[in-house]
N, C-alpha and C positions, 0 to 999 in steps of 0.2 A: 526317795532321792536315789538317783542312779549312782552306781559306784564305778570308778575307773577300772576297766578291765586290766588284769595283770598280763604281762607278756613274759613268756618263758625264754630265758637266755641260757644256752648251753655254753659252758666254759670248759675247754679242754686243757688239761695240764698233766704233767708227768706224776707218777706216784712216788714223789721224792719229798724229803723233809722240807726243802726250801719252798717248793710250790705249795705243799700242804700248809706250811706255816703262814704264808701270806694270804692264802685264800680260806683259811680256817674261819674267819668271820662271816664268810658267805656260805659255809657248810649247811646244807639243807637235806638231811637224811631222816625221813619220817619212819616211825614204827620200827625202830631198831635196825634200820637198813644201813647205818653208817659203819665205819671201821670199828672193830671190836664188838659188833652187834649193838651199838649204841644209837640213840636218837640225837640228832643235832638240828638246831634251828639257827638262823642267822643271828649274830650278835650285834649287827648294825642295821640301820634302816636301809632297805634296798628299794624303797619307793614302789613303783609299779612293776618291778622286775623280780621274777622268781628264777634264781640261778640253779641250774642243774649241772652238777660236776660230771665230767667225762674224763676218766683217768686212763691214759694209755701212754706207752713209751713215746719218746719224741719223734722217732722215725715214723710211727703210725700216725701221729698228729700231723707231721709234715705231709704225709700222703693224703690225709683227710682234708687238709687245707687246699689241696689242688682241686678238690671237688666243691669247696665252699660249704662244707657240711655244718660247721659250728659257727655260731655268731661270734664267739671269742675263742681264741685258741693260742696256746703256746706254740711257737715254731722256732726252729733254728734260724738264726740270722742268715745263714747260707740259703735257706729256702725262700726268703722274702722276695727275691726277684721273680720267682716263678708264680707267686700269688699276689703280687702288688696290684694287679688289676681288680681283684675282688676284696682285698684287705688293705688297711692302713695299720701302721704300728701305733700302739698306745704309748703315751709318754711315760707310763709306769709299768712295773711288772717285769723289768728286764733282769737277766742274770749276767753279770759282768765279772770277769776275772782281772783284778788289778795286780799284775805281777805273779799270777797263778792261774791255772786253768787245766784243760784237758792234758793228759800225759800219754806218752808212749812208754809202756813198761815191758820188761822182759825178765826172764828167769836166769839169764846168763849174760856174759859180757858182749852185749850188742851195742854197736856204735851208730851214730847218725849215718855214716857211710854204709854200714851194713843194711840199713833200711832200704837202700836203693839197689841192693845186690841180689834181689830175688827171694829174700826171706818172706814168709807169709805173715801178714799183719791182720789181726782181727779188728774190725772197726764197727762202731755202733750204728752206722747208717751212712749212705752215700751223700746225703745232703745235710748231715750234721755240721755244725760250725767247726767242730773238732777236725773233721775230714777236710774241710776247706782250708783251715789253718795249716794242716800237715801238708797239703798240696802246695800251698804258698811257700812253705819252708823247703820242701824237697823237690817240687816241680810236678806238674800234672803228668800222670802216667809213669812216675818214677819208681813206683813200688807196687807189689802185688798185695791184694787185700781180699778179704771175705767179710761180708756183713754178718755180724753175730749180735744177738740181743745184748744190750748194754750190760745187764747184770750177770751175763754168762761169760764175759770176756776174761775176767781175772781167773776163774777156775779153768777155763780152756787153755790159757797160756801156762798156768801152773802145771797143768796136766801134760803139757808138751804138744798139744794139738796145733799150736801156733808158735812162731818164734817170738812174736811181740804182739802187744795189744794196745789199742788206742782207747783210753778209759775216760769216762765222764762221770758226773754225779758223785756219789759218795765213794766210789772207787778211788778217787784222788786221796782219800784219807785212810783207806783200808788195804791198799795193794801190798804194803810191806808185810802184812800179816800172812799173806800167801807166799812169802819168800821171793817176791818180785822186787825189781829195782827200776828206778826211773831213768829212761834214756834221754828224754827231753820233756820239759814242761812247756807246752805251747803258749800258755798265758804269759809265762816269764819271758819267753823268746819275743813275743809280740810287743810286750810293754818295753823291753829293753831296746827293741828295734825302732818302734814308732813313738814311744813316750806316751802311749794311750792305753786305756784298759781294753781287754779283748771282749767284745760283745758276743756272748755265746747264744743265749736264748732271748727272745722277745715275746711280747704278747701282741696279737693283732686282732682287729675288730672288723667285722664285715661292713663294707661300704654301703650296702643296700639298706642298712638301718637308718641312714640319713645322718647328716652332720650333727644336728642337735642331739639326737639320741646317742650317737657315738660319744659325744662330749659328756652327756649326763651319765652314761654308763661308766666312762673313764673316771668320773668323779667318785662313783661308788667304789671302783677298784682301788683308788688312792685311799679312800676311807678304810677299806679292808686292810691294806698294808699298814696304815697308821695304827689301827686298832691292834693288830697283831704285835707290832713293835712296842706299843704301850702296855700290852698285856702279855708279855713275853712268856711267862711261865705256863699259862694255860694254852697259848698257841704252840709252844714247844711240846707240851704234853700231847696235844692232838697230832703234831707232826711225827711223834715217835711211832705212831701207827704205821708210818711209811719208812721207817729207818731200818733198812735191811742191814744186818750185821753191825749195827751201831748201837751203843748204849746212849744214855742221855747226854753225856759230855761230848761225845763225837757228833751227835746229831745237832747239838747246840752250836758247836764249832762250825759245822757245815752251814747251818742257817746264817751265822755271822758272815761267812764268806760270800753268800749270794743274796742275802736280803739286807739292804743297807740304804744309804741315802740315794744311791744311783738306781735302786729299785723303785723308790718313790718318784724319781724323775731322772732321765738319762743325764741331764745336765749338758753343758756345752761340750765337755770332753767326750761324754758318751755318744752324743750325736755325731761328733766328728769321727769317732771310732767306727761307728756303723758305716758312715759314708766312705771312709778310707778302706775298710775291709771289703766292702762290696765293689768299690772301684778297682782295688788291686785284684780281686777275684775275676772281674770282667776283663781287665787288661791281660791277665794270664790265660784267658780263654777257658776258665773253669765254669763261670756262670754268665748268663746274659746281663747286659747293662739294664738297670731298672729306672734310670732317670732320677728325677727328684724324689726324695723319700719323705712321705707324710708321717708326722708324729701328731697323733690326736691328743690335744690338751684337755684336761678336765674342765667342765663347765664351772 
């Protein structure tokens, strides 16, 4: 009796506790090749698909999406208009800040007005959603910046190499430990202004897989998130392998911030938030218009 051939699916995500948490059930690291030198096999049924994890920072994943390299990849919502021809957003796997999000931090008394006055700001990537939100707040071309790897921004600002830094990921919980203060929380600003969560990162799936396969895979992704939420302790234990400068309590807090009901599905407010963010970005001349936005639903 012939067996159905398995298909390899590369899934790109950042090496962060929230991504590691929700994709832990898909972890497939044979022969001690996983984090901590351990072996991991999927904890859910992945059907005919073998998932291969590709861990890179979000700016690198944004760049790879331009080439259509990975079947599934995390991207900044900022990046979606540039890759919409090759990818659709999955209805699950999003990271959204509801009243919180990326921050501009500094080591001295820096105001919002100062950010437009020629001081140097370290940012984690030109097409990160954090950068899009900051441009919407301050205006395109209103500030000087330099791209710095996201996990190097806080020490660079603390050391005086930059006047301020735009921080993402776990830096939102640890910046005060480096003696820095928050100038503006962009997630808080967006929610107060629009009454919507700030859609930061999404997961997208390559269109050439075909609609049915896209929906089948999306179903597996939802199951992964559901399993992680239902088996929180073991998923957090796995996520701790990617918790830079965080103990278990902070890592758990970070997971709570970005893996929740809206990660299982954007919901109406989440979908409206994506549409509004990209519309405002296009109207401000920051990004191209992308037309209708496709959200792939699970089969």
